[in-house]
C-alpha positions as CSV (number, residue, x, y, z in Angstrom):
1,M,-29.4,15.3,83.9
2,N,-31.2,11.9,83.5
3,L,-30.3,9.3,81.1
4,F,-32.9,10.2,78.5
5,E,-31.5,13.8,78.4
6,A,-27.9,12.6,78.3
7,L,-28.9,10.3,75.2
8,E,-30.4,13.3,73.4
9,Q,-27.6,15.5,74.1
10,A,-25.1,12.9,72.9
11,Y,-27.3,12.6,69.6
12,Q,-27.2,16.2,69.1
13,T,-23.3,16.3,69.6
14,A,-22.7,13.4,67.2
15,Q,-24.8,15.1,64.5
16,T,-22.9,18.4,64.8
17,A,-19.6,16.6,64.7
18,L,-20.7,14.4,61.6
19,E,-21.6,17.5,59.7
20,D,-18.1,19.0,60.4
21,A,-16.3,15.8,59.1
22,K,-14.9,16.7,55.8
23,D,-12.4,14.0,55.2
24,A,-12.2,10.2,55.4
25,G,-9.9,10.2,58.4
26,T,-12.2,12.4,60.4
27,L,-15.2,10.2,59.5
28,E,-13.5,7.1,60.6
29,T,-12.6,8.8,63.9
30,W,-16.1,9.9,64.3
31,Y,-17.7,6.4,63.7
32,A,-15.3,4.8,66.3
33,D,-16.0,7.6,68.8
34,T,-19.8,7.3,68.3
35,L,-21.0,3.9,67.0
36,G,-18.0,1.8,67.6
37,R,-17.5,-0.8,70.4
38,K,-16.7,1.9,72.9
39,G,-18.4,4.8,71.2
40,V,-20.7,7.2,73.2
41,I,-24.1,6.0,71.7
42,T,-23.0,2.3,72.3
43,L,-22.1,3.0,75.9
44,Q,-25.6,4.5,76.4
45,V,-27.0,1.1,75.8
46,R,-25.0,-0.3,78.6
47,S,-26.3,2.2,81.2
48,V,-29.9,0.9,80.7
49,G,-29.7,-1.1,83.8
50,Q,-29.7,2.1,85.8
51,L,-33.3,2.8,84.8
52,P,-36.4,1.7,86.5
53,A,-37.9,-1.4,84.8
54,E,-40.8,0.5,83.3
55,D,-38.5,3.1,81.5
56,R,-36.1,0.5,80.0
57,P,-38.2,-0.4,76.9
58,A,-38.7,3.2,75.9
59,F,-35.0,3.9,76.4
60,G,-33.9,0.9,74.4
61,K,-36.2,1.9,71.6
62,R,-34.9,5.5,71.4
63,V,-31.3,4.3,71.4
64,N,-32.0,1.9,68.4
65,E,-33.6,4.9,66.6
66,I,-30.7,7.1,67.1
67,K,-28.3,4.4,66.0
68,Q,-30.2,4.0,62.8
69,A,-30.4,7.7,62.1
70,L,-26.7,8.2,62.7
71,E,-25.8,5.1,60.5
72,A,-27.8,6.5,57.8
73,A,-26.3,10.0,58.2
74,Y,-22.8,8.6,58.3
75,T,-23.3,6.7,55.0
76,A,-24.7,9.9,53.3
77,Q,-21.8,12.0,54.7
78,A,-19.2,9.4,53.6
79,Q,-20.6,9.7,50.0
80,V,-20.2,13.5,50.1
81,V,-16.8,13.3,51.4
82,K,-15.7,10.8,48.7
83,T,-17.1,13.0,46.1
84,A,-15.4,16.1,47.4
85,E,-12.1,14.2,47.7
86,L,-12.4,13.0,44.0
87,A,-13.0,16.5,42.9
88,R,-10.0,17.9,44.7
89,A,-8.0,15.1,43.3
90,L,-9.2,16.0,39.8
91,E,-8.5,19.7,40.3
92,A,-5.0,18.9,41.6
93,G,-4.2,17.0,38.3
94,A,-3.9,13.5,39.9
95,I,-6.0,12.1,37.2
96,D,-6.2,13.7,33.8
97,V,-9.6,12.4,32.4
98,T,-8.6,13.9,29.0
99,L,-5.7,11.5,28.5
100,P,-6.3,8.5,26.1
101,G,-7.3,5.3,27.9
102,R,-4.8,2.4,28.2
103,P,-5.2,0.2,25.0
104,A,-6.5,-3.3,25.5
105,T,-3.8,-6.0,25.3
106,P,-4.4,-7.9,22.0
107,G,-5.2,-11.6,22.5
108,H,-3.4,-14.4,20.9
109,L,-3.9,-18.1,20.1
110,H,-3.7,-20.4,23.2
111,L,-0.5,-22.7,23.3
112,T,-2.8,-25.8,22.8
113,T,-4.1,-24.3,19.5
114,Q,-0.7,-23.1,18.3
115,T,0.5,-26.7,19.0
116,L,-2.5,-28.2,17.1
117,R,-1.8,-26.0,14.0
118,Q,1.8,-27.0,13.9
119,I,0.7,-30.7,14.1
120,Y,-2.0,-30.1,11.3
121,S,0.7,-28.5,9.1
122,I,3.3,-31.3,9.5
123,F,0.8,-34.1,8.8
124,G,-0.6,-32.0,5.8
125,R,2.7,-32.1,4.3
126,M,2.8,-35.8,4.7
127,G,-0.6,-36.1,3.0
128,F,-2.9,-36.5,5.8
129,E,-6.2,-34.6,6.0
130,V,-8.0,-33.4,9.1
131,Y,-11.1,-35.5,10.0
132,E,-13.4,-34.3,13.0
133,A,-15.4,-36.7,15.2
134,P,-17.8,-35.9,18.1
135,D,-16.7,-35.4,21.6
136,V,-20.0,-36.9,22.9
137,E,-19.8,-40.5,21.6
138,L,-21.8,-43.6,21.5
139,E,-20.5,-46.5,23.7
140,S,-20.2,-48.7,20.7
141,Y,-17.8,-46.5,18.9
142,N,-15.9,-45.7,21.9
143,F,-15.4,-49.4,23.0
144,D,-17.2,-52.1,21.3
145,L,-16.3,-51.4,17.7
146,L,-12.7,-51.0,18.8
147,N,-12.5,-54.6,20.0
148,I,-13.3,-53.6,23.6
149,P,-16.4,-55.4,24.6
150,E,-18.2,-54.9,27.8
151,Y,-16.4,-57.5,29.6
152,H,-12.9,-56.5,28.5
153,P,-10.6,-55.4,31.3
154,A,-9.0,-52.6,29.1
155,R,-12.3,-50.6,29.9
156,D,-10.9,-49.9,33.4
157,M,-8.1,-48.0,31.8
158,W,-10.5,-45.5,30.2
159,D,-13.0,-44.7,33.2
160,T,-15.0,-41.8,31.9
161,F,-18.1,-39.5,32.2
162,W,-21.3,-40.9,31.1
163,V,-24.2,-38.8,29.9
164,Q,-27.8,-38.9,29.2
165,Q,-29.0,-42.3,27.6
166,V,-30.3,-42.0,24.1
167,R,-34.0,-41.7,24.2
168,N,-36.1,-44.9,23.2
169,S,-32.8,-46.7,22.7
170,P,-30.5,-49.1,24.7
171,A,-27.4,-47.2,23.4
172,R,-25.4,-45.3,25.9
173,L,-23.6,-41.9,25.5
174,L,-20.2,-40.9,27.2
175,L,-17.6,-38.2,26.7
176,R,-15.0,-40.0,24.6
177,T,-12.0,-41.2,26.4
178,H,-9.7,-41.2,23.2
179,T,-9.9,-40.2,19.8
180,S,-9.8,-43.6,18.4
181,P,-13.6,-43.8,17.8
182,G,-13.1,-41.5,15.0
183,Q,-11.2,-44.3,13.1
184,V,-14.3,-46.5,12.8
185,R,-16.3,-43.3,11.7
186,A,-13.8,-42.4,9.1
187,M,-13.5,-45.9,7.7
188,R,-17.2,-46.3,7.5
189,E,-17.6,-43.2,5.8
190,R,-14.9,-43.9,3.2
191,A,-16.1,-47.6,2.7
192,N,-19.6,-46.5,1.7
193,T,-19.0,-44.0,-0.9
194,G,-21.0,-45.7,-3.5
195,R,-18.0,-47.0,-5.4
196,S,-17.1,-50.3,-6.1
197,A,-14.4,-50.6,-3.5
198,P,-13.6,-48.8,-0.3
199,E,-11.2,-45.8,-0.5
200,P,-7.7,-45.6,0.9
201,I,-7.6,-43.4,4.0
202,R,-4.9,-41.1,5.4
203,V,-6.4,-38.8,8.1
204,I,-5.7,-37.3,11.6
205,L,-8.5,-36.8,14.0
206,P,-7.8,-34.1,16.5
207,G,-9.9,-33.3,19.4
208,K,-10.5,-33.3,23.2
209,C,-10.8,-36.5,25.5
210,Y,-12.1,-36.8,28.9
211,R,-11.2,-39.3,31.6
212,Y,-12.0,-39.6,35.2
213,E,-8.5,-39.7,36.7
214,Q,-6.2,-37.9,39.0
215,I,-4.9,-34.4,38.0
216,T,-1.1,-34.3,38.4
217,A,1.8,-32.5,36.8
218,R,1.6,-34.8,34.0
219,S,-1.9,-35.7,33.4
220,E,-5.3,-33.9,33.3
221,H,-9.0,-35.2,33.3
222,Q,-9.5,-33.5,30.0
223,F,-6.9,-33.1,27.3
224,Y,-6.3,-33.0,23.5
225,Q,-5.2,-35.9,21.4
226,V,-4.4,-36.3,17.7
227,E,-5.4,-39.6,16.2
228,G,-3.7,-40.8,13.1
229,L,-5.2,-43.4,10.6
230,A,-3.8,-44.6,7.4
231,V,-5.6,-47.6,5.6
232,G,-4.5,-49.0,2.2
233,K,-2.9,-51.8,0.4
234,N,0.4,-53.4,1.8
235,I,0.8,-50.9,4.7
236,T,3.4,-52.2,7.2
237,M,4.8,-51.4,10.6
238,T,7.8,-49.8,8.8
239,D,5.4,-47.1,7.4
240,L,4.2,-46.4,10.8
241,I,7.6,-46.1,12.4
242,G,8.6,-43.9,9.4
243,T,5.8,-41.6,9.9
244,L,6.3,-41.2,13.7
245,T,10.1,-40.5,13.1
246,Q,9.4,-37.9,10.5
247,F,6.9,-36.2,12.7
248,T,9.1,-36.1,15.7
249,S,12.0,-34.7,13.6
250,M,9.7,-32.0,12.0
251,F,8.0,-31.0,15.3
252,Y,11.0,-31.1,17.9
253,G,13.8,-30.6,15.6
254,S,16.8,-33.0,14.9
255,G,19.2,-34.3,17.4
256,H,16.5,-35.9,19.7
257,K,16.3,-39.6,20.3
258,M,13.3,-41.7,19.7
259,R,12.7,-45.2,20.8
260,V,10.0,-47.8,20.0
261,R,8.8,-50.5,22.5
262,S,6.1,-53.2,22.3
263,S,2.9,-52.4,24.1
264,Y,-0.8,-53.6,24.0
265,F,-3.9,-51.8,22.8
266,P,-7.1,-53.8,22.0
267,F,-7.7,-51.9,18.7
268,T,-4.1,-52.5,17.2
269,E,-2.1,-55.6,16.7
270,P,0.9,-55.6,17.0
271,S,1.0,-52.6,19.2
272,I,3.8,-50.2,20.2
273,E,4.5,-47.1,22.1
274,A,7.0,-44.4,20.8
275,D,9.1,-42.5,23.4
276,M,11.4,-39.5,23.0
277,S,14.2,-38.5,25.3
278,C,12.9,-36.0,27.8
279,I,13.8,-32.5,26.8
280,L,12.9,-31.1,30.2
281,C,15.7,-33.0,32.1
282,G,17.9,-34.1,29.1
283,G,17.3,-37.6,30.0
284,K,18.4,-37.4,33.6
285,G,15.0,-38.0,34.9
286,C,12.2,-35.6,36.3
287,R,8.7,-35.8,37.7
288,V,7.3,-35.4,34.2
289,C,9.0,-38.3,32.8
290,K,8.6,-40.2,35.9
291,Y,12.3,-40.1,36.5
292,T,12.9,-42.5,33.4
293,G,14.6,-40.0,31.1
294,W,11.8,-40.9,28.4
295,L,8.5,-39.6,27.7
296,E,5.7,-41.3,25.8
297,I,4.8,-39.3,22.7
298,A,2.3,-41.7,20.9
299,G,0.6,-45.0,21.3
300,A,0.4,-46.8,18.0
301,G,0.2,-50.1,16.0
302,M,-1.2,-51.9,13.0
303,V,-5.1,-51.6,13.0
304,H,-6.6,-54.8,14.4
305,P,-8.4,-56.9,11.8
306,V,-11.6,-56.8,13.8
307,V,-11.5,-53.0,13.7
308,L,-10.8,-53.1,9.9
309,K,-13.9,-55.3,9.6
310,N,-16.1,-53.2,11.8
311,G,-15.0,-50.1,9.6
312,G,-16.1,-51.9,6.4
313,Y,-12.6,-53.0,5.1
314,D,-11.6,-56.7,4.4
315,P,-8.5,-57.3,6.6
316,D,-7.5,-59.9,3.9
317,E,-7.0,-57.1,1.3
318,W,-6.6,-54.0,3.4
319,S,-4.1,-53.1,6.2
320,G,-3.4,-50.0,8.2
321,F,-1.7,-48.2,11.1
322,A,-3.1,-46.0,13.6
323,F,-1.5,-43.8,16.4
324,G,-2.6,-41.5,19.0
325,T,-0.5,-38.6,20.4
326,G,-1.3,-35.8,22.9
327,V,-1.1,-32.3,22.3
328,E,-0.3,-30.7,25.7
329,R,2.5,-33.2,26.4
330,P,4.4,-32.6,23.1
331,A,4.1,-28.9,23.8
332,M,5.5,-29.4,27.4
333,L,8.5,-31.0,25.7
334,K,8.9,-28.5,23.0
335,Y,8.6,-25.5,25.2
336,S,10.0,-26.9,28.5
337,V,6.8,-26.6,30.5
338,N,7.0,-28.7,33.5
339,D,3.4,-28.9,34.6
340,I,0.4,-29.8,32.5
341,R,-1.9,-27.9,34.8
342,Y,-0.5,-24.5,33.5
343,F,-2.4,-24.9,30.3
344,Y,-5.9,-24.5,31.6
345,G,-5.1,-22.7,34.8
346,N,-5.9,-19.2,33.0
347,D,-2.6,-17.6,34.3
348,L,-1.8,-15.0,31.8
349,R,1.7,-14.7,33.2
350,F,2.1,-18.3,31.6
351,L,-0.1,-17.9,28.6
352,R,1.7,-14.7,27.3
353,Q,4.9,-16.5,27.1
354,F,3.8,-18.2,23.9
């Protein structure tokens, strides 16, 4: 028997064996024995060297035709076997298609949204209204009108994402680095109401902020903030500290320590930062509080006279305070979450806990 005859016989034998394969296990064995690395058809290719040179092209061509035909037949038979096994499983009662399907798990508010609504409620009871400002902001509102000119080193603290420039205008757009630009927008709106004098203001400005910075257990490149602004006559630092103290007590509950320390922000003068004892470690020190036992909950201060003037208020007649607090970080403290990256990792095991 020459090699051509042996090849055709192997082909016929393989076809017959494939037709007799009625389960997945037999199919896999057939494939390994026929088309696998040491399969009978594969081995035929290796014997081509025994043929005269003029017969090798024809032999190689026929081997490829047989391999393609068997591959197609294997795919078709595998589908037949799969359908038959499914039918047998249904007949055996493994799957009862008449049973009702599993109900979809109802969704719920994200922990960030829940926290935002709690903050809205607390400040609403203190007389603040919600004022929304845009995420994509003009450079002038994000920096210049907040007493941060182009040459000011404080701009390095808020490295951000720049977006398309305003058409036919030298103005530049960016994703806002903080919610403070909303201060100027709110003041300009209330200072130009058509009345003889500007209106007092008491608003919170919630929204997402964006910064080009390293992602760690305590910081993200995008996060929520809630800005607070109060402008009126004879407003003092005591009003600011009292507001923050009241918020801390209502949000976290009583029994937690809060401290105020001096700081610096270009748009407030004087400036402070409010810290609360770290709930996660009980003040002992952990990676979230940078092992200090304290976690910053708000940057704040009296509105800078330049910012008041840019907003349309005469700093000789009006005064005000402003503060900015995160949303994820207070939630971390309140619910003992030790990594801010969990908030937007979309892991349902985490999200379903709240």
